[in-house]
N, C-alpha and C positions, 0 to 999 in steps of 0.2 A: 657826704658821709662816707667813711671808709668801712667797707664790709668785707669780712672774711667768709668765704663760702667753702665749706668742706664737703666733698661729695665723692663717693665711690663710683657713681654713675657719671661717666664722662666719655668724650671721644677717645677711641673710635667706636664705642658702643653706639648702637642705633636703636633708640626706643623713645617713648614719649617723655620719660623723665629727663633724658639728656637734652632733647629738643627744648623742653620747658626751661631747664636751668641755663642752658647756653643762650637762649633767647632773652631770658630775664637779665642775664649779665650784660648783654648788648644794650638792652633798654636802659638799664641802670647807668651804664656808661654814657649813653646819649643824654640822660637826665642830669649828668654832672657828678654822679657818684663814682667813687673809686672802689673797684671790686678786686680783691685778692683771692684767687682760686687755689685751693689745695686739693689736688686731684691725683689719681693713680699714676699718671705719666711722669710725675715728679719723683717717683720712688722705684726701687726694684719691685717687681711684681711677678705673680704666677697666674697662669690662665685658670679660670674657673672650670672645674671638672664638668665636662659635657657642653660647655659654652665658652670656647677658647677666646672669643672676641671680648669677653668680660675679664678684665685684669683685676686681680686681688692684690692690693698694695701690701708690701712687707714693711710697714712703717711702725715705729714705736711711738708711744706718747711723747717722748722727748724730742724725736725728730719732727713730729707735727708741731709740738710746742715751740720749737725754735723758729719755725716758719711763722707761727702766729706772733711770737714775741718780736721778730724782725719787722713784721707788718704793723704791729700795734693798732689793730682795727678798732673802730668805735663800736662795732657789733660783730658777733660771731653767729653764723648759722650753720648747723650740721644737718645736711640734707638727707643723709642716708645712714642706715644702721650697720653698714659693712665694716671692714677692717679700719679704714680711715676714720669713719664716724666713731667707732669705738675708741680709737686712739685719741681723737680730739676730745671726746667726752671725758676720758680719764684725765687728760691734761687740764681741761677746764675745771673739773671737779677738784683736782689737787691744788689748784691755784686760786680757787674762789672766783672764777670768771663765769659770769652769766652767759647763757647761750639760748638760742631757740633751735627747734628741730622741725622736721616735716615728715609726714607719713605719705609716701607715694605708692608703695607697692604692697600688695596683700601677700607677704611672705608666708603667713600661717596657712593660707589656702594653697599657695603654690607648692610649699614643701610637703603638705599632705597629699596633694595630687601626684607629685613626682616621686616622693620618697616614703610616703606613708607616715610622716612625722605627725603626731596628734597636734591639732591646732592649739590646744590649751598650753602645750609646752612652748611653742613659738610665741604665742601671745604673752606668756610670762616673761620671755626675753624682751619682747617689744615694750612691755609695760615698764620693766626695770630701766631700759635704755631711755625712754622718753620721760620718765618720772623726774629726771634731773633738769629737764629743759624748763625755761621760764614759760614757754607756751609751745604748742605743737600746731603747725600750720597744716590744714587739711583742705581738700577741694570742695567738699559738699557737706550739707547738714546730715545726710544719711550716713556718711562715713564717720562724722563726729559722733553720732548716736551709737554706731556700731563699736567704735573704740571706747566710748564711755561704758558700754556693757562689759568691756574687758578691763576696766580700771584706768583708762587713759582719758581723763576728764577735762584737762586744761587745754582744749583745742580752740583754734580760731580759724575762720574761713579765709581761704586764699584761692579764689577761682582762677582758671586759666584764660588764656587769650588765643587769638589766631591772627596770622598775617594775611589779611584779606587782599593785600596787593599781590602777594605771591600765589595764593590759592584763589583762583577765580575762573569763571567760564572763559574758554579761549577757542580760537579758530584752528590752532595747531595741535589739537588733542591727538593722542596716539590713535592710529587707525587699527581697530580691532577686527581681526579676521574671524568673524563668527556672527551668528544671528543676534538681533536685538530681542529683548533689552540686555544691556551689559550691566552685570552685577559685580561690584568692586569691593574687595577687602584690602585695606592697607594696614600693615603693622608687622610685629614679630610673628614668625611662623613657629609657634610653640604650643605645646599641649594645652596650657592654661587659656589660650585664646579660643579654644573650642571651634577651630576652623572647620573641622569635619562636619559639624552640624550645618554649616553653610554649604559645603560642597556636596553633602548628601541630599540636598533639597531637590525634589522632583518638580522643577519649574522650568518653563521654556526660556531660552536665552543663552548667554555666554557668561561664565563665571571667570573672574580675574582675581588673582592673588598677587599683591605687590608687597614684597618684603623677603627677609631671609631669617633663618633661625634653625634650631636643632631638628625640627620636624619637616623641613622642606623636602629632603630626599624621599622620605616615606610618603608624603602627600603627592609628590610628583608621580610616584609609582602607582599609587592607589587611584589617582584621578587623571588619567592621560588626556582627557578632553578639556581640562581646565588650563587657562592661560596663566602660567607662572612667570611673572615679570622680574623676579629677583629684587635685590636691593636697588632702590632709586632714591634720589635726593634732589633738592633744589628745583630747577625748572623742569627737569625730567619727571620728577614725582608729580608736579602740578599737572603735567600733560596726561599722566595716567589717571589722575582723579577726573580730569575734564573729559576723559573718554567714556566715563560711565553714565548710566541712567539712574542708578540707585546704589547707595552704599549699604553693605550688609555687615553688621557688627554682631557676631555670635558670642562674644565673651560674656561670661557670667561673673567674672571676678575683678574686672578693671575698676579702679577707684574713680576714674573720670573718663578717659578716652579722648585724648587730644585730637585723634583722627576724626572724631565726630564733627568737631568744629571745622577742621580742614575740608572735610567732604561737603559740609553745608556751604562753606564759602565758595567752593567750586561749583555749586549749583546742584548737588546731589542730595535729594531727600534720603532719610535714614530708615533702615529696617533693623530692629533690634529686639532683644528680650526686655520685658519690663522689670529690670533688675537695677540695683544701685549702680550708679555710673550713668548709663543711658537715661534712666528714669529721673535722676537728679538734674541732668543737663537739659533733657528734652521732654520730660514727662508733662510739662505745662505747655508744650508746643505741638499739638496734634496736626497743625497745618504744615509742619516740616518733617515730622517723623511718625512712623507707625510702630508702636511697641506692642508685641503680642507674644504670648507663650507658644504659639504656633508660628515659627519663623517664616514658613511659606506664606501664611496669611499676612504677616508683617511686610514681606516683600511685595506682594500684590497691592497692599494698601499704600505703601510708599510710592509705588509707580504711578499712583493716581494724584500725587501731590505736586505742587508747583516748584520747579527749579528756581524761579525768581523769588518765591517766598523763602526758600532755603537760604539763598544768598543774602536776602535782607535780614534774616534772623542772625546770621553770623556777623554782620556788620556791627551789631550791638556789643560785640566783644573786642577787646583790644589788649595787646601786650603792654602798652603803656600803663593802662589801669592795673594790670596784674603786677607790674614792677612797682608801681606806686603803693599798692596795698602791701607788698612785701616789705618795703621800707617802713611803713607804718607799724608793722607787727614785730620787727626785730627788737631785741632788748639792747638799749644803748648802755654802754659800759661807762662807769665813772673813770676818768683818766687816772685817778689815784690808785685804782685797782691794779693797773699795769705796773705802777711803781712797787706796789706791795708784792705782786707776783715775781718781779725781778729780784726784789730783796730776798724773797723766800728761796728763789732758785740760787742766788749767790750764796746764801747761807748753806744750802745743801752741798753746793760744789766745794765750798771752802772747808767744810767740816772735817773731811778726811785729812786735809793738809794740816789743819790746826791740831788734830789729834796726833798726827805723826811728829810735828815739831815739838809738841808738849812732852813727848816721851823721853 
């Protein structure tokens, strides 16, 4: 199948959404599918205010539409609600092209936390955006229920996977200069991740933060005793995971938390709050995660759990299954629809010429 993937989240951004989408593209290719990506790097763009590593594409529906028309995909998936997603949605709507979408990021919560925008306003935008999709792919039942409460009801489950070959216990883990236990967080360093709740914990051991983001400089100044590893990827990232004894996830807003599976695959039991995301993924697995409203209690509990059990749990997840589920959920287009879309486009382009000649 030829699939067009439209996404505002793409390299060089570093986050779970980018890792998910790029890994799924790789898996789909290995499964024999043809994936056409429409991403910010293909257009002129501007840096997102406050987060310059995120590029906002300056693309019109016509520019996105021409790329879609050239590709003639059998299915179109719009992964994000940003400028590219909006342009692709408008083009598809104007041409009668069906598409699916996905909900990855809790923008209503994030915009409220960062800018004070009421959630109801952002949810209204989200509801309008996703209403045109044939179906909306979400990671968990809890997220589906939450979206349904805001009028987004046509959701289907699309769980994530983990590369258990890349993330695994290893003998060459990073040597941590500090007392045990080593408590690790991996992810974006931003206010919505609630990292301060982790770093404020009065528990013995060494705290490690792996990642980059707009809050990094502030946290470095506030917590001089914490090990800040900065951005890591690939084998280096796996070595930082393997250096830990427990993974601490303080976010209350993540819709899934891909890092949870990466940590478990690396042999790190998880300490987290019992909120959507961690509760959906690990709430049924008290043998690999301790979820508690008191994060210090969660850390102490997770340190009593078995690294071998954590690893075994993660082995039940795979990216191949994630990619296969994606293909099962996209909306397959009737080839005749493309012919109709081209005819409509040709008529619009020729109309001015026809009117001029007729004068």
